[in-house]
C-alpha positions in Angstrom: 137.2 115.8 100.1 140.1 117.3 98.3 142.7 114.7 99.3 140.5 111.9 98.1 140.1 113.6 94.7 143.8 114.3 94.4 144.6 110.7 95.4 142.3 109.6 92.6 143.4 112.1 89.9 147.1 111.7 90.8 148.4 114.5 88.5 148.1 118.2 89.2 149.4 120.3 86.2 151.1 123.5 87.3 150.2 126.3 84.9 153.1 128.8 84.8 153.4 131.3 81.9 154.2 134.9 81.3 151.3 135.0 78.8 147.7 134.8 79.8 146.8 133.5 76.3 149.3 130.7 76.6 148.1 129.8 80.1 144.5 129.7 79.1 145.4 127.6 76.0 147.3 125.2 78.2 144.4 124.7 80.6 142.0 124.0 77.7 144.4 121.4 76.2 145.0 119.7 79.6 141.3 119.5 80.3 140.6 118.1 76.9 143.3 115.4 77.5 141.5 114.3 80.6 143.4 116.0 83.4 140.8 117.3 85.9 143.0 119.2 88.4 144.7 122.5 87.5 147.0 124.8 89.6 147.1 128.2 88.0 150.1 130.1 89.5 149.9 133.8 90.3 152.9 134.3 87.9 150.3 134.1 85.1 149.0 137.6 84.1 145.4 138.0 85.5 145.6 134.6 87.1 142.5 135.3 89.2 140.5 136.0 86.1 141.6 132.7 84.6 140.8 130.8 87.8 137.3 132.5 87.9 136.7 131.5 84.3 137.8 127.9 84.8 135.8 127.5 88.1 132.6 128.7 86.3 132.8 126.6 83.2 134.5 123.5 84.7 132.5 122.7 87.9 133.7 119.1 87.9 137.4 120.0 87.9 139.6 121.0 90.8 140.8 124.5 90.1 143.5 125.8 92.5 145.9 128.7 92.8 149.7 128.4 93.0 152.5 130.6 94.2 150.2 132.2 96.7 152.4 134.1 99.1 150.2 136.7 100.9 146.9 137.0 102.6 145.7 139.5 100.0 146.5 137.0 97.2 144.9 134.2 99.1 141.6 136.1 99.6 141.5 137.2 95.9 142.0 133.6 94.7 139.4 132.2 97.0 137.0 134.9 95.9 137.8 133.9 92.3 136.7 130.3 93.0 140.0 128.5 93.8 139.3 125.3 95.7 142.8 124.9 97.0 145.9 127.1 97.5 149.6 126.2 96.9 152.9 127.8 97.8 156.5 126.8 97.2 157.4 127.6 100.7 156.0 128.4 104.2 153.3 131.2 104.0 151.7 131.6 107.5 149.5 134.5 106.2 148.1 132.2 103.5 147.6 129.4 106.0 145.6 131.7 108.2 143.3 132.8 105.4 142.8 129.3 104.2 142.0 128.0 107.6 139.4 130.8 108.1 137.8 130.1 104.7 137.9 126.3 105.1 140.1 126.0 101.9 142.9 123.4 101.8 146.4 125.0 101.7 149.4 123.0 100.4 152.7 124.8 101.3 156.1 123.7 100.2 159.0 122.1 102.1 162.4 120.8 101.3 163.6 119.2 104.5 162.1 116.8 107.1 162.0 119.6 109.6 160.1 121.8 107.1 157.7 119.0 106.3 156.8 118.5 110.0 156.5 122.3 110.6 154.1 122.8 107.6 152.0 119.9 108.8 151.8 121.2 112.3 150.8 124.6 111.0 147.7 123.1 109.4 148.7 122.1 105.9 146.2 119.8 104.1 149.1 118.4 102.1 152.8 119.2 101.9 154.4 120.0 98.6 157.9 118.7 98.2 159.8 121.2 96.1 161.9 121.0 94.1 161.5 117.3 94.1 164.0 116.2 91.5 166.8 118.3 92.9 166.1 117.1 96.4 166.7 113.5 95.5 163.7 112.4 93.5 161.6 109.3 94.4 164.3 108.0 96.8 164.1 111.1 98.9 160.3 111.0 98.9 160.3 107.4 100.0 162.6 108.3 102.9 160.2 111.1 104.0 157.2 108.8 103.8 159.1 106.3 106.0 159.3 108.8 108.9 156.1 110.7 108.2 153.6 108.1 107.0 150.6 110.2 108.1 151.6 113.3 106.1 150.3 113.4 102.5 153.0 114.6 100.1 153.0 116.1 96.6 156.4 116.1 94.8 156.7 119.0 92.3 159.6 120.2 90.3 161.2 118.0 87.7 158.4 115.4 87.8 157.6 114.1 84.3 155.4 111.4 82.7 158.4 109.0 82.8 159.1 109.5 86.5 155.5 110.0 87.9 154.9 106.4 88.6 158.1 106.1 90.6 157.1 109.0 92.8 153.6 107.4 93.4 155.2 104.1 94.2 157.5 105.9 96.7 154.4 107.1 98.5 153.3 110.4 96.9 149.6 111.1 97.2 149.8 112.9 93.8 152.4 114.7 91.7 152.7 118.2 90.4 153.9 118.7 86.8 154.7 122.0 85.1 156.9 122.5 82.1 157.2 118.7 81.8 153.6 118.7 80.6 153.6 122.1 79.0 157.0 123.0 77.5 157.2 126.7 76.9 158.2 126.2 73.3 155.1 124.1 72.7 152.9 126.7 74.2 154.5 129.5 72.1 154.2 127.4 69.0 150.6 126.5 69.6 151.5 122.8 69.6 148.3 121.4 71.0 148.9 117.8 69.9 152.3 117.8 71.6 150.9 119.0 74.9 147.9 116.6 74.7 150.3 113.7 74.0 152.4 114.5 77.1 149.3 114.8 79.2 148.0 111.4 78.0 151.4 109.9 78.7 151.1 111.2 82.3 147.6 109.8 82.6 148.7 106.4 81.3 151.6 106.4 83.9 149.3 107.2 86.8 146.7 104.7 85.6 149.3 102.0 85.8 150.3 103.1 89.3 146.6 102.9 90.4 146.3 99.4 89.1 149.4 98.4 91.1 147.8 99.9 94.2 144.9 97.5 93.8 
């Protein structure tokens, strides 16, 4: 089950780049570092092609599509092999396609009313976005206190230093984008820098898992 895997993996890197080469490179580096869930956003050129490639050669990884806003996009991503879909906001068309295909959809929310609405619409998990600007771990903890049954994934401003605080506040997992893959590092081909950040994130969530036990 997807939620069980995400609860175990804890970190979902969000791949967002204007270059398909940089996006592919980022995915390779993150997988090499040990991160086994990737969200490839549709802002990446030929995102469906990258998803298809990853899904074929990384059968043990969770490969999803992000910034999915239309039914057409949802269908294309599912056909490419995406195992989950993500949006930064409500996307009823995507929810409908995901429901029909039996694919988990994780739409975004920024208020308690939006969280409840997304859950009632059928979300598998609700993405809290942009998490840092909304109040960080303290805001997430408040949401969890009133919606303990709704799994939440804070995304937006989450970094290796703050990941454990979000998990301690009740996040099922966290999404990380530029905090793991700075655009300057991708442009410069700084593989070691990206892998170092990824391993820092893994170390942080490993500590959080130990505390859960």
